[in-house]
C-alpha positions in Angstrom: 0.0 0.0 0.0 2.8 2.4 -0.7 2.1 5.6 -2.5 -1.1 6.5 -0.6 -1.5 9.6 1.5 -3.8 9.6 4.5 -6.2 12.6 4.3 -5.8 15.1 7.2 -8.5 14.7 9.8 -10.8 17.6 10.4 -9.9 17.6 14.1 -6.2 16.9 13.6 -3.7 19.4 15.1 -2.5 22.0 12.7 0.8 21.3 11.0 3.9 22.2 13.0 6.9 23.5 11.1 10.0 21.5 11.2 12.3 22.9 13.9 16.1 23.1 13.6 16.8 24.9 16.9 18.0 21.8 18.7 14.8 21.6 20.8 13.8 18.0 21.7 11.6 15.8 19.6 9.0 14.7 22.1 7.5 11.2 22.2 4.5 10.4 24.3 5.1 7.2 26.2 2.2 5.1 27.7 2.9 2.3 30.2 1.1 0.7 33.2 3.2 1.9 36.1 0.7 1.5 39.0 -1.9 -1.1 40.0 -4.2 -2.5 38.7 -1.8 -2.4 35.8 0.8 -5.0 35.3 3.5 -2.9 36.9 6.6 -5.1 36.2 5.7 -5.2 32.5 5.3 -1.4 32.5 8.7 -1.0 34.2 10.4 -3.2 31.6 8.7 -1.4 28.7 9.8 2.0 30.1 13.4 0.8 30.6 13.5 -0.3 27.0 12.1 3.0 25.8 14.5 5.0 27.9 17.5 3.1 26.8 16.4 3.5 23.1 16.2 7.3 23.7 19.6 7.3 25.3 21.2 5.4 22.4 19.6 7.6 19.7 20.7 10.8 21.5 24.2 9.4 22.0 24.4 8.9 18.2 23.3 12.5 17.4 19.6 12.4 17.9 17.3 13.2 14.9 18.7 15.9 12.7 20.7 17.2 15.6 17.7 17.3 17.9 17.5 15.0 21.0 14.6 12.7 21.6 12.6 13.2 24.9 10.1 10.9 26.5 7.0 12.4 28.0 5.7 9.5 30.1 2.1 8.9 31.3 1.0 6.1 33.6 -2.1 4.3 32.2 -2.7 2.0 35.2 -4.4 -0.4 32.9 -7.3 2.1 32.5 -8.6 2.8 28.9 -10.2 6.1 29.9 -7.0 7.2 31.6 -5.1 6.3 28.4 -7.5 8.3 26.2 -7.1 11.4 28.5 -3.3 10.9 28.3 -3.4 10.9 24.5 -5.4 14.2 24.5 -2.9 15.8 26.9 0.2 14.6 25.0 -1.3 15.9 21.8 -1.7 19.3 23.4 1.9 19.1 24.6 3.0 18.7 21.0 4.5 15.2 20.9 5.5 14.1 17.5 4.3 10.5 18.0 2.9 8.1 20.6 4.6 4.9 21.8 4.2 2.1 24.2 1.5 0.4 26.2 1.2 -3.3 27.3 -2.5 -4.0 28.1 -4.5 -4.6 24.9 -7.7 -2.9 25.9 -5.8 0.1 27.0 -3.8 0.2 23.7 -7.0 -0.1 21.8 -8.4 3.0 23.5 -5.1 4.9 22.8 -5.1 3.7 19.2 -8.6 4.9 18.5 -7.9 8.3 20.0 -4.6 8.6 18.1 -6.4 7.7 14.9 -9.1 10.3 15.5 -6.4 13.0 16.2 -4.1 12.1 13.4 -1.2 11.3 15.8 1.2 8.5 14.8 1.2 5.7 17.3 3.6 2.8 17.4 2.1 0.2 19.8 4.9 -1.7 21.5 3.4 -4.7 23.2 -0.4 -5.1 22.9 -1.6 -7.9 20.7 -5.4 -7.6 20.4 -6.2 -8.1 16.7 -8.5 -5.2 16.3 -6.6 -2.3 17.8 -9.0 0.1 16.0 -12.5 -0.4 14.7 -11.6 0.7 11.2 -8.4 0.3 9.3 -6.0 3.2 10.0 -2.7 4.4 8.6 -1.9 6.3 11.8 -1.2 3.2 14.0 1.4 0.5 13.7 2.4 -2.4 16.0 5.6 -4.3 16.8 4.1 -7.2 18.8 2.4 -10.0 16.7 -1.4 -9.9 16.4 -3.1 -12.1 18.9 -4.4 -14.6 16.3 -0.9 -15.5 15.3 0.6 -15.9 18.7 -2.3 -17.8 20.1 -2.4 -20.1 17.1 1.2 -21.0 17.7 0.3 -21.8 21.3 -2.6 -24.0 20.1 -0.2 -25.8 17.8 2.2 -26.4 20.7 -0.7 -28.0 22.8 -1.7 -30.2 19.9 1.9 -31.4 19.3 2.1 -32.1 23.1 -0.9 -34.4 22.8 -3.6 -32.1 24.3 -6.9 -32.2 22.5 -9.3 -31.2 25.2 -8.3 -27.8 26.8 -9.9 -25.9 29.7 -9.6 -22.2 30.0 -10.1 -20.4 33.3 -11.4 -17.1 32.1 -12.6 -13.7 33.3 -14.8 -11.3 31.4 -12.6 -9.3 29.0 -12.5 -8.5 25.3 -8.9 -9.8 25.3 -9.7 -13.1 27.0 -12.8 -13.6 24.9 -10.8 -13.0 21.7 -8.1 -15.5 22.9 -10.7 -18.2 23.7 -12.3 -17.7 20.2 -8.9 -18.0 18.5 -8.1 -21.2 20.4 -11.5 -22.8 19.7 -11.4 -21.9 16.0 -7.9 -23.2 15.5 -8.3 -26.4 17.6 -11.7 -27.6 16.3 -10.7 -28.5 12.7 -7.8 -30.5 14.2 -9.9 -32.5 16.6 -9.4 -30.3 19.7 -12.0 -28.6 21.9 -12.1 -25.8 24.5 -14.0 -25.9 27.8 -14.6 -22.5 29.4 -14.6 -22.2 33.2 -15.9 -18.8 34.2 -13.9 -17.5 37.2 -16.2 -14.6 37.9 -18.1 -16.6 40.5 -15.8 -19.5 41.4 -13.0 -19.9 44.0 -9.8 -21.7 42.9 -11.0 -24.7 44.9 -14.3 -24.7 43.0 -12.4 -24.4 39.7 -10.4 -27.5 40.6 -13.7 -29.4 40.9 -14.9 -28.1 37.6 -11.6 -28.9 36.0 -11.8 -32.5 37.2 -15.4 -32.8 35.8 -14.3 -31.4 32.4 -11.9 -34.3 31.8 -9.4 -31.9 30.2 -5.6 -32.5 30.1 -4.5 -28.8 30.0 -5.6 -25.6 31.7 -4.9 -22.2 30.3 -5.0 -19.1 32.6 -7.0 -16.4 30.9 -7.2 -14.3 34.0 -5.5 -11.4 35.7 -2.1 -11.5 37.5 -1.4 -11.9 40.3 -5.1 -12.3 41.2 -6.5 -14.8 40.5 -3.8 -16.4 38.5 -1.4 -17.2 41.4 -4.1 -18.7 43.7 -5.4 -20.9 40.8 -1.9 -22.3 40.1 -1.4 -23.0 43.8 -4.7 -24.7 44.1 -4.1 -27.0 41.0 -0.6 -27.9 42.1 -1.8 -28.9 45.5 -4.8 -31.0 44.2 -3.5 -34.6 43.8 -6.5 -35.3 41.6 -5.0 -33.0 39.0 -1.4 -34.1 39.2 -1.2 -34.7 35.4 -2.7 -31.5 34.3 -0.7 -29.0 32.2 -1.0 -25.4 33.3 -0.4 -22.8 30.6 -0.4 -19.0 30.5 -0.4 -17.7 26.9 -0.6 -14.0 28.0 3.0 -14.3 29.4 2.6 -14.0 33.1 5.5 -16.4 33.9 7.9 -14.1 32.0 8.4 -11.8 34.9 10.2 -12.2 38.2 7.1 -11.5 40.3 5.6 -14.8 39.0 8.6 -16.8 40.3 8.8 -14.8 43.5 5.1 -15.5 44.3 4.9 -19.1 43.2 8.4 -20.6 43.5 8.6 -24.1 42.2 4.8 -24.1 41.6 5.5 -21.5 38.8 7.9 -23.7 36.9 6.8 -25.7 33.9 4.0 -23.3 32.8 4.3 -22.7 29.1 3.6 -19.1 27.9 4.1 -17.0 24.8 7.3 -14.9 24.5 8.2 -12.7 21.5 12.0 -13.3 21.3 14.1 -15.1 18.7 16.3 -18.0 19.6 19.3 -15.7 19.1 19.3 -11.9 19.5 20.8 -9.7 16.9 24.2 -8.1 17.7 22.3 -5.0 18.7 20.0 -7.1 20.9 22.9 -8.8 22.7 24.4 -5.4 23.6 21.0 -4.0 24.6 20.3 -7.2 26.7 23.5 -6.6 28.7 22.6 -2.9 29.5 19.0 -3.7 30.3 20.0 -6.5 32.7 22.1 -4.0 34.6 19.3 -1.4 34.6 16.6 -3.8 35.7 18.7 -6.0 38.0 17.3 -9.1 36.3 17.0 -10.6 32.8 15.0 -8.3 30.6 11.7 -9.6 29.3 10.6 -9.5 25.7 8.6 -6.3 26.7 11.9 -4.4 27.3 13.2 -5.3 23.9 9.8 -4.2 22.4 10.3 -0.8 24.1 13.8 -0.4 22.7 12.8 -1.3 19.2 9.9 1.1 19.4 12.2 4.1 19.8 14.6 3.1 17.0 11.7 2.7 14.6 10.3 6.1 15.5 13.7 7.7 15.2 14.0 6.2 11.7 10.5 7.5 10.9 11.4 11.0 12.0 14.7 11.0 10.0 12.9 9.9 6.9 9.7 11.9 7.1 10.1 14.7 9.6 8.5 15.4 13.0 5.8 18.0 12.1 2.1 17.1 11.9 0.5 16.4 9.6 3.7 16.5 7.6 4.3 12.9 8.6 2.2 10.9 6.1 1.5 7.8 8.1 0.9 5.4 5.3 4.1 6.3 3.4 6.1 6.4 6.7 5.3 2.9 8.1 5.7 1.2 4.7 9.2 2.7 4.2 10.7 1.9 7.6 13.4 -0.8 7.5 15.7 -1.0 10.6 17.7 -3.7 12.3 16.2 -4.2 15.7 17.1 -6.2 18.7 15.2 -9.2 17.5 15.5 -9.0 13.8 14.9 -6.7 10.8 11.8 -4.6 11.3 9.5 -3.7 8.3 5.8 -3.0 8.3 3.0 -4.2 6.0 -0.8 -4.6 6.0 -1.6 -8.0 7.6 -4.9 -9.7 6.8 -7.2 -9.4 9.8 -5.4 -6.5 11.4 -6.6 -2.9 11.3 -3.2 -1.4 11.7 0.3 -1.6 10.2 2.1 -4.6 11.5 5.8 -5.7 11.8 5.9 -8.5 9.2 7.3 -11.4 11.2 8.0 -10.7 14.9 9.3 -13.9 16.6 7.0 -16.1 18.6 8.0 -18.8 21.0 6.3 -21.0 23.5 8.6 -21.3 26.6 8.5 -22.2 30.2 10.6 -21.8 33.3 12.7 -24.9 34.0 12.5 -26.1 37.6 15.4 -24.6 39.5 18.4 -26.9 40.2 20.6 -26.6 43.3 23.0 -23.6 43.0 21.7 -22.8 39.5 19.1 -20.1 38.6 16.0 -21.2 36.8 16.2 -20.9 33.0 13.7 -20.6 30.2 13.2 -23.5 27.9 12.0 -23.1 24.3 9.3 -25.6 23.8 7.9 -24.5 20.4 8.4 -21.7 17.8 6.3 -20.3 15.1 
C-alpha cells in the first residue's frame, strides 16, 4: 500500500513547522506503572524506551535534535489512556509509543487515529486495535491470532486435545478463547470454558476434574486470581497430570517466580523473542540487565525497538504534523532491531500496520536446580 497519503483529519492538530533549533523531539510514552496495571511489564517497557532514547541521543539524535520521552501512567485504565493521548497531543508530541495492556492500547489507538497522531504500539496484541483500518497506527508485537495459534499448535503437538480455559470477562480473553477454539476444532481439539467470575480456585479444581481436560490455560489477571489458581491446582492430587499454561505471558516476569516458587515452573507461555538476539540485541540485553537488576523480558526489547523505529521514521519523514504521512512512513521503515529486521505491512485481519514477522516462542521456566538459577526452555516456535 505504498504511495497512498492519508487525508488530514478535520480535528487533527494544525501542522507544525520542522524545527532546527535543537529543541527536543518529544515522544509520548504510555505504560502501566501502577496497579491495577501489570507494573513489572510497564517497568520493563519503560526501561527499553528510555535506553532507546539514550542510544539515539548518543548517536546525534534526529537531525541534531534529541529525543525526549513524556511518560504517562495508564494504570491499565482505557479512559486514563484516552485522556493521556489528548494531553500529550496538546503538549505537541511528534508521536505516541508504548502500552502493554491490549484494551488500553486499543483506546489509545482509537484516539490517536481520531487526532491524526502517529502511534507505534509496543506490546499489545489484540487483533482489532482500531474499529476501522487506519494508517496512523502500527504495531511491533504480533497480532493475537498468530501468537495464540502458535500456542494452540504447541498444545496439539504435546498431545492435548481437550483444553480448559479459566477465564474472566474481557475483550482480550474472549478473543483468545475464540482463536483457540477456531484453531483447535478443525484439528480434533476442543475448548471448555470455566468462568472464574463466580468461582473460587478450589471450586475451579472441581470443575476442571469434571471437564476431563488435560490442560488448563490461565486467561485471568495477574497476580489475582492467576497465582491462587496455580497454587490450588498444584496442591490438588486429583489434577497431578494437568498441564497449566499462561499464553498471555505471566511467567515471563520475576514476580511470578517470587510468588509461586517451584509451583510456577513448567508453565508454558508466549514470548516474543528469537532463539538468538541480533548483535544489537545482545548489547541491549546486557545494558537492560544492569538497569533492571534481572534478565530483561521481551517487553523491554519491544520498548527499545519502538524508539529506534520512531527515530528512523522522524529522520525519513520529519516530525511535524500532519507533515508525517502515516501510510508512506510505516511502509518505508526498515531497521535492524534487537530481535531481527523490522519492516511493516498490512496484515490480513489487522486494522493497523504490522511488523511482518515478529518472533513467537512458547517457553516455560525450567525447575530450578541446586545452586543454579531457573532458566527458560524453548518448547515450540512459530
